[in-house]
Residue frames as qw, qx, qy, qz and C-alpha x, y, z in Angstrom:
[[0.673, -0.666, -0.239, -0.217, 74.03, 58.88, 91.02],
 [0.055, 0.729, -0.537, 0.421, 76.36, 59.96, 93.69],
 [0.932, -0.331, -0.146, 0.024, 77.96, 57.11, 95.70],
 [0.039, 0.865, -0.452, 0.215, 81.01, 58.72, 97.25],
 [0.708, -0.434, 0.549, -0.097, 81.84, 55.67, 99.35],
 [0.900, 0.261, 0.336, 0.092, 81.91, 53.39, 96.30],
 [0.574, 0.787, -0.080, 0.213, 83.92, 55.59, 93.97],
 [0.006, 0.853, -0.459, 0.249, 86.60, 56.65, 96.30],
 [0.754, -0.402, 0.516, -0.066, 87.17, 53.35, 97.97],
 [0.890, 0.326, 0.253, 0.196, 87.81, 51.71, 94.60],
 [0.336, 0.872, -0.231, 0.270, 90.19, 54.63, 93.75],
 [0.382, -0.743, 0.510, -0.206, 92.05, 53.99, 96.96],
 [0.899, -0.094, 0.427, 0.036, 92.31, 50.27, 96.29],
 [0.794, 0.544, 0.135, 0.233, 93.61, 50.70, 92.77],
 [0.301, 0.840, -0.251, 0.374, 96.14, 53.52, 93.46],
 [0.720, -0.053, -0.529, 0.447, 97.32, 52.10, 96.65],
 [0.113, -0.561, 0.199, -0.795, 96.35, 55.27, 98.72],
 [0.751, -0.482, -0.062, -0.447, 94.21, 53.21, 100.98],
 [0.658, 0.219, -0.633, 0.344, 97.03, 52.04, 103.21],
 [0.131, -0.469, 0.452, -0.748, 96.20, 53.67, 106.51],
 [0.810, -0.268, 0.133, -0.504, 93.94, 50.83, 107.71],
 [0.434, 0.327, -0.835, 0.085, 95.20, 47.53, 109.13],
 [0.809, -0.424, 0.124, -0.388, 94.44, 44.78, 111.39],
 [0.240, -0.440, 0.865, -0.031, 96.50, 42.05, 113.07],
 [0.412, 0.086, -0.810, -0.408, 95.80, 38.80, 111.14],
 [0.479, -0.368, -0.784, -0.140, 92.49, 37.19, 112.13],
 [0.164, -0.367, -0.567, 0.719, 91.67, 39.91, 114.64],
 [0.127, 0.779, 0.595, 0.149, 88.29, 41.54, 114.14],
 [0.225, 0.461, -0.003, 0.858, 88.43, 45.34, 113.48],
 [0.047, -0.304, -0.546, 0.779, 87.56, 47.86, 116.25],
 [0.114, 0.600, 0.725, 0.318, 83.96, 48.39, 115.29],
 [0.128, -0.865, -0.315, 0.368, 83.58, 51.70, 117.06],
 [0.152, -0.692, 0.304, 0.637, 86.32, 53.21, 114.84],
 [0.221, -0.146, 0.762, 0.591, 86.51, 51.34, 111.54],
 [0.571, 0.537, 0.361, -0.505, 83.82, 52.46, 109.06],
 [0.535, 0.599, -0.491, -0.337, 85.88, 51.51, 105.95],
 [0.991, 0.053, -0.123, 0.013, 86.82, 47.96, 104.99],
 [0.444, -0.771, 0.441, 0.116, 90.04, 47.07, 106.81],
 [0.578, 0.596, -0.557, -0.009, 93.32, 45.83, 105.25],
 [0.953, -0.268, -0.125, 0.072, 95.47, 43.04, 106.54],
 [0.230, -0.832, 0.503, 0.040, 98.86, 42.85, 108.20],
 [0.850, -0.057, 0.505, 0.141, 99.50, 39.48, 106.68],
 [0.056, -0.566, 0.502, 0.651, 102.21, 39.82, 104.01],
 [0.212, 0.089, 0.892, 0.388, 100.93, 37.06, 101.81],
 [0.209, 0.714, 0.649, -0.161, 97.39, 38.44, 101.93],
 [0.036, 0.835, -0.020, -0.549, 98.68, 41.88, 100.98],
 [0.157, -0.318, 0.716, 0.601, 100.77, 40.52, 98.06],
 [0.203, 0.364, 0.866, 0.276, 97.68, 38.81, 96.59],
 [0.090, 0.822, 0.434, -0.359, 95.51, 41.80, 97.33],
 [0.041, -0.698, 0.280, 0.658, 97.96, 44.04, 95.49],
 [0.186, -0.070, 0.832, 0.518, 98.06, 41.65, 92.54],
 [0.183, 0.599, 0.778, 0.041, 94.22, 41.76, 92.36],
 [0.002, 0.812, 0.163, -0.560, 94.35, 45.52, 92.42],
 [0.117, -0.425, 0.570, 0.693, 96.62, 45.59, 89.33],
 [0.122, 0.283, 0.878, 0.366, 94.13, 43.44, 87.38],
 [0.064, 0.776, 0.592, -0.206, 91.20, 45.59, 88.58],
 [0.073, -0.724, 0.114, 0.677, 93.08, 48.75, 87.55],
 [0.069, -0.232, 0.745, 0.621, 93.50, 47.11, 84.14],
 [0.647, 0.149, -0.003, -0.747, 89.76, 46.60, 83.96],
 [0.568, 0.132, -0.793, -0.174, 90.10, 42.81, 84.25],
 [0.559, -0.423, 0.387, -0.599, 87.86, 41.99, 87.20],
 [0.975, 0.006, -0.150, -0.163, 87.57, 38.24, 86.27],
 [0.672, 0.368, -0.474, 0.433, 91.42, 37.99, 86.60],
 [0.063, -0.550, 0.442, -0.706, 91.39, 39.91, 89.85],
 [0.805, -0.373, -0.039, -0.460, 88.94, 37.55, 91.68],
 [0.920, -0.013, -0.351, 0.173, 91.38, 34.65, 92.08],
 [0.438, 0.344, -0.404, 0.726, 94.01, 36.88, 93.55],
 [0.375, -0.466, 0.218, -0.771, 91.55, 38.42, 96.03],
 [0.905, -0.254, -0.193, -0.281, 90.38, 34.99, 96.95],
 [0.777, 0.109, -0.422, 0.454, 93.97, 33.88, 97.72],
 [0.052, 0.430, -0.370, 0.822, 94.33, 37.07, 99.91],
 [0.667, -0.401, 0.083, -0.623, 91.18, 36.10, 101.75],
 [0.919, -0.068, -0.384, 0.060, 92.55, 32.49, 102.19],
 [0.536, 0.262, -0.465, 0.655, 95.58, 33.98, 103.89],
 [0.029, 0.031, 0.492, -0.869, 93.47, 36.21, 106.12],
 [0.062, -0.455, -0.862, -0.216, 89.88, 35.18, 106.55],
 [0.127, -0.769, -0.461, 0.424, 88.92, 38.50, 108.27],
 [0.304, -0.146, 0.317, 0.887, 90.31, 40.61, 105.36],
 [0.354, 0.672, 0.568, -0.317, 87.15, 42.68, 104.57],
 [0.200, 0.700, -0.297, -0.618, 88.79, 44.87, 101.95],
 [0.029, -0.184, 0.905, 0.383, 89.42, 41.58, 99.93],
 [0.256, 0.430, 0.855, -0.135, 85.82, 40.53, 100.41],
 [0.265, 0.771, 0.231, -0.531, 84.54, 43.89, 99.27],
 [0.081, 0.549, -0.586, -0.591, 86.92, 43.78, 96.23],
 [0.167, 0.091, 0.961, 0.202, 85.63, 40.35, 95.23],
 [0.249, 0.652, 0.641, -0.321, 82.06, 41.66, 95.58],
 [0.169, 0.733, -0.122, -0.647, 82.91, 44.76, 93.48],
 [0.029, -0.280, 0.816, 0.506, 84.29, 42.50, 90.68],
 [0.135, 0.355, 0.923, 0.064, 81.14, 40.39, 90.66],
 [0.165, 0.727, 0.474, -0.469, 78.92, 43.37, 90.79],
 [0.113, 0.663, -0.330, -0.662, 80.65, 45.12, 87.92],
 [0.059, 0.152, -0.883, -0.441, 80.13, 41.99, 85.89],
 [0.604, -0.148, -0.279, -0.732, 76.41, 41.85, 86.64],
 [0.599, -0.126, -0.788, 0.070, 76.67, 38.84, 89.04],
 [0.282, -0.578, 0.191, -0.741, 74.82, 40.50, 91.85],
 [0.893, -0.373, -0.162, -0.191, 74.03, 37.29, 93.71],
 [0.810, 0.022, -0.275, 0.517, 77.74, 36.55, 94.18],
 [0.165, 0.491, -0.181, 0.836, 78.35, 40.23, 95.03],
 [0.607, -0.571, -0.067, -0.548, 75.62, 40.05, 97.62],
 [0.923, -0.234, -0.286, 0.107, 77.22, 37.04, 99.16],
 [0.635, 0.085, -0.279, 0.716, 80.62, 38.67, 99.74],
 [0.127, -0.545, 0.063, -0.826, 79.13, 42.05, 100.81],
 [0.777, -0.510, -0.152, -0.336, 77.12, 40.11, 103.46],
 [0.881, -0.139, -0.285, 0.351, 80.16, 38.17, 104.51],
 [0.360, 0.395, -0.194, 0.822, 82.06, 41.44, 104.90],
 [0.380, -0.568, -0.075, -0.726, 79.21, 42.96, 106.84],
 [0.866, -0.431, -0.245, -0.072, 79.10, 40.02, 109.27],
 [0.751, -0.026, -0.276, 0.600, 82.80, 40.31, 109.96],
 [0.227, -0.054, -0.123, 0.965, 82.73, 44.17, 110.20],
 [0.051, 0.675, 0.735, -0.048, 79.30, 45.43, 111.03],
 [0.036, -0.840, -0.122, 0.528, 80.35, 49.07, 110.70],
 [0.399, -0.103, 0.576, 0.706, 81.69, 48.71, 107.21],
 [0.334, 0.650, 0.196, -0.654, 79.75, 51.52, 105.48],
 [0.197, 0.437, -0.643, -0.598, 81.23, 50.72, 102.07],
 [0.018, -0.082, -0.989, -0.122, 79.78, 47.20, 102.14],
 [0.227, 0.531, 0.663, -0.477, 76.41, 48.46, 103.40],
 [0.309, 0.605, -0.077, -0.730, 76.11, 51.11, 100.62],
 [0.246, 0.291, -0.778, -0.500, 76.80, 48.54, 97.88],
 [0.037, 0.219, 0.972, -0.080, 74.57, 45.97, 99.37],
 [0.278, 0.576, 0.447, -0.626, 71.77, 48.65, 99.54],
 [0.305, 0.510, -0.386, -0.705, 72.26, 49.42, 95.81],
 [0.082, 0.042, -0.963, -0.253, 71.92, 45.81, 94.93],
 [0.122, 0.438, 0.815, -0.360, 68.64, 45.76, 96.79],
 [0.294, 0.597, 0.093, -0.740, 67.43, 48.88, 95.08],
 [0.220, 0.351, -0.696, -0.586, 68.32, 47.43, 91.66],
 [0.153, -0.194, -0.963, -0.107, 66.03, 44.40, 92.57],
 [0.409, -0.462, -0.210, -0.758, 63.33, 46.83, 93.87],
 [0.628, -0.371, -0.635, 0.254, 63.68, 45.26, 97.39],
 [0.060, -0.750, 0.029, -0.658, 62.74, 48.40, 99.03],
 [0.710, -0.676, -0.043, -0.195, 62.41, 47.07, 102.58],
 [0.871, -0.189, -0.013, 0.453, 65.91, 45.64, 102.67],
 [0.479, 0.471, 0.044, 0.739, 67.44, 48.69, 101.08],
 [0.286, -0.800, -0.052, -0.524, 65.76, 51.06, 103.44],
 [0.831, -0.553, -0.020, 0.059, 66.94, 48.99, 106.41],
 [0.778, 0.045, 0.007, 0.627, 70.57, 49.12, 105.16],
 [0.189, 0.649, 0.055, 0.735, 70.43, 52.90, 104.52],
 [0.541, -0.771, -0.011, -0.336, 69.16, 53.42, 108.13],
 [0.901, -0.305, -0.025, 0.309, 71.99, 51.21, 109.33],
 [0.585, 0.363, -0.029, 0.724, 74.49, 53.44, 107.58],
 [0.133, -0.756, -0.009, -0.641, 73.09, 56.50, 109.29],
 [0.765, -0.633, 0.002, -0.119, 73.13, 54.80, 112.64],
 [0.870, -0.067, -0.025, 0.488, 76.76, 53.81, 112.03],
 [0.390, -0.152, 0.058, 0.906, 77.82, 57.28, 110.86],
 [0.136, 0.800, 0.476, -0.339, 75.37, 60.18, 111.10],
 [0.005, -0.766, 0.229, 0.601, 77.79, 62.22, 108.96],
 [0.325, -0.070, 0.805, 0.491, 77.77, 59.87, 105.93],
 [0.415, 0.351, -0.066, -0.837, 75.67, 61.45, 103.15],
 [0.260, 0.098, -0.866, -0.416, 75.20, 58.16, 101.31],
 [0.017, -0.321, -0.891, 0.321, 72.69, 57.00, 103.86],
 [0.243, 0.560, 0.359, -0.705, 70.52, 60.05, 103.50],
 [0.311, 0.394, -0.501, -0.705, 70.78, 60.17, 99.71],
 [0.151, -0.039, -0.971, -0.181, 69.82, 56.48, 99.61],
 [0.091, 0.435, 0.765, -0.467, 66.95, 57.07, 101.85],
 [0.263, 0.485, -0.054, -0.832, 65.86, 59.99, 99.70],
 [0.282, 0.193, -0.769, -0.541, 65.76, 57.74, 96.66],
 [0.106, -0.228, -0.960, 0.124, 63.66, 55.18, 98.58],
 [0.130, 0.495, 0.494, -0.703, 61.27, 57.83, 99.78],
 [0.324, 0.411, -0.322, -0.789, 60.71, 59.07, 96.19],
 [0.265, 0.047, -0.902, -0.338, 60.02, 55.56, 95.06],
 [0.201, -0.379, -0.885, 0.179, 57.44, 54.99, 97.76],
 [0.152, -0.720, -0.436, -0.518, 55.64, 58.36, 97.66],
 [0.506, -0.713, -0.340, 0.346, 56.93, 59.72, 100.98],
 [0.454, 0.693, 0.106, 0.550, 57.85, 63.07, 99.50],
 [0.326, -0.912, 0.108, -0.226, 58.30, 65.11, 102.71],
 [0.810, -0.447, 0.318, 0.208, 60.94, 62.58, 103.95],
 [0.771, 0.377, 0.257, 0.445, 62.50, 62.57, 100.49],
 [0.211, 0.861, -0.048, 0.461, 63.08, 66.28, 100.52],
 [0.568, -0.791, 0.199, -0.112, 64.35, 66.14, 104.14],
 [0.850, -0.260, 0.349, 0.296, 66.84, 63.47, 103.53],
 [0.654, 0.557, 0.165, 0.484, 68.03, 65.03, 100.22],
 [0.022, -0.924, 0.102, -0.367, 68.69, 68.27, 102.08],
 [0.730, -0.611, 0.301, 0.057, 70.70, 66.38, 104.73],
 [0.854, 0.145, 0.308, 0.393, 72.75, 64.80, 102.01],
 [0.351, 0.830, 0.112, 0.418, 73.24, 68.17, 100.42],
 [0.319, -0.911, 0.192, -0.179, 74.53, 69.83, 103.57],
 [0.772, -0.455, 0.394, 0.204, 77.11, 67.07, 104.07],
 [0.767, 0.272, 0.391, 0.430, 78.25, 67.17, 100.47],
 [0.278, 0.941, 0.191, 0.035, 78.13, 70.85, 99.63],
 [0.231, -0.887, 0.334, 0.221, 81.70, 71.81, 100.65],
 [0.392, -0.434, 0.751, 0.308, 83.87, 68.93, 99.45],
 [0.281, 0.158, 0.870, 0.374, 81.60, 67.33, 96.79],
 [0.312, 0.400, 0.108, -0.855, 79.42, 70.04, 95.14],
 [0.392, 0.125, -0.694, -0.591, 78.74, 67.88, 92.14],
 [0.272, -0.254, -0.923, 0.096, 77.04, 65.30, 94.46],
 [0.055, 0.377, 0.483, -0.788, 75.37, 68.07, 96.37],
 [0.342, 0.229, -0.297, -0.862, 73.71, 69.07, 93.14],
 [0.416, -0.116, -0.850, -0.300, 72.28, 65.64, 92.68],
 [0.159, -0.344, -0.784, 0.492, 70.86, 65.87, 96.23],
 [0.220, 0.377, 0.145, -0.888, 69.14, 69.17, 95.41],
 [0.378, 0.094, -0.651, -0.652, 67.78, 67.55, 92.26],
 [0.329, -0.270, -0.902, 0.071, 66.14, 64.89, 94.43],
 [0.020, -0.383, -0.492, 0.781, 64.84, 67.63, 96.71],
 [0.296, 0.253, -0.256, -0.885, 63.31, 69.27, 93.62],
 [0.389, -0.082, -0.827, -0.397, 61.67, 66.05, 92.52],
 [0.219, -0.394, -0.810, 0.376, 60.15, 65.47, 96.02],
 [0.102, 0.375, 0.252, -0.886, 58.91, 69.08, 96.16],
 [0.347, 0.161, -0.504, -0.775, 57.43, 68.84, 92.68],
 [0.347, -0.164, -0.909, -0.164, 55.72, 65.49, 93.48],
 [0.172, -0.484, -0.724, 0.460, 53.97, 66.95, 96.48],
 [0.159, 0.823, 0.477, 0.264, 52.78, 70.04, 94.48],
 [0.335, -0.835, -0.018, 0.436, 55.31, 72.53, 95.94],
 [0.660, 0.639, 0.197, 0.343, 56.36, 74.07, 92.59],
 [0.029, -0.970, 0.171, -0.170, 58.01, 77.09, 94.19],
 [0.534, -0.659, 0.526, 0.065, 60.57, 75.11, 96.10],
 [0.865, 0.234, 0.393, 0.209, 60.92, 72.61, 93.15],
 [0.474, 0.830, 0.010, 0.292, 62.10, 75.53, 91.00],
 [0.236, -0.893, 0.368, -0.104, 64.47, 76.75, 93.71],
 [0.740, -0.364, 0.551, 0.126, 66.10, 73.31, 94.19],
 [0.801, 0.431, 0.337, 0.243, 66.34, 72.68, 90.43],
 [0.301, 0.922, -0.117, 0.212, 67.95, 76.04, 89.74],
 [0.391, -0.760, 0.515, -0.061, 70.52, 75.56, 92.59],
 [0.847, -0.091, 0.503, 0.145, 71.16, 72.00, 91.29],
 [0.698, 0.652, 0.182, 0.235, 71.85, 73.22, 87.81],
 [0.006, 0.933, -0.326, 0.151, 74.34, 75.80, 89.15],
 [0.576, -0.540, 0.613, -0.014, 76.22, 72.84, 90.67],
 [0.073, 0.406, -0.818, -0.401, 76.38, 70.99, 87.29],
 [0.416, 0.198, 0.876, -0.141, 73.43, 68.70, 87.44],
 [0.208, -0.005, -0.582, -0.786, 71.53, 68.33, 84.13],
 [0.439, 0.249, 0.629, -0.592, 67.75, 68.45, 84.92],
 [0.255, 0.302, 0.851, 0.348, 65.58, 66.44, 82.46],
 [0.108, -0.177, -0.315, -0.926, 63.36, 68.64, 80.34],
 [0.440, -0.505, -0.649, -0.359, 60.12, 67.10, 81.60],
 [0.477, -0.515, -0.504, 0.503, 60.96, 68.07, 85.18],
 [0.191, -0.177, 0.001, 0.966, 61.73, 71.64, 84.11],
 [0.232, -0.298, -0.515, -0.770, 58.49, 71.79, 82.21],
 [0.493, -0.552, -0.672, -0.027, 56.45, 70.54, 85.15],
 [0.440, -0.507, -0.338, 0.659, 58.12, 73.13, 87.32],
 [0.223, 0.933, 0.278, -0.048, 57.35, 75.88, 84.79],
 [0.416, -0.685, 0.297, 0.519, 61.02, 76.60, 84.10],
 [0.613, 0.745, -0.181, -0.190, 61.29, 75.90, 80.36],
 [0.892, 0.246, -0.206, 0.317, 64.79, 74.82, 79.29]]
């Protein structure tokens, strides 16, 4: 399932590429500009944050958490540290703790799309559709060019039988992903195909499935059979 925000943010944290964002210690981020979790300008906070990243890169999230907490102790508005703690808990299956830190990050920086996307995924995993849908709508309101919001809504619409909206949101995600992230675009077309098939539009389901396969998505055999496509 494509979650561009999640995958690339973690890559940036681990590799150290994510260094273009900063804030004066204990100064809230500029919410009209910052859509990613912000780093800190506090040297101690950054030292502990870097230490945590090394543990995370070594696939040791439990050892990373204390370092991230020390970073947060040095700078209480360090949202990248909050999100990193949440990620460690989420990857360990401790979604209650992950939710706590994503919410804390979201309160400090209401435009943090990364925290929103992960919080929505937690709600989806719990089948808390109302909360998940609200978060995905908030992502779109924050950044109308972020495909995660539309893709997430498409998933919600498929779960709740709102197939026309599922197709529409899938196609919005596709159009935003198709140039730079064709693999994710293929998954969006797959959702568009499921939505079309579910509302009896076999012709468009075949079209979306075929385009999705060309982009590398593996379509389950039962969907192909229902669309009359064989293997």
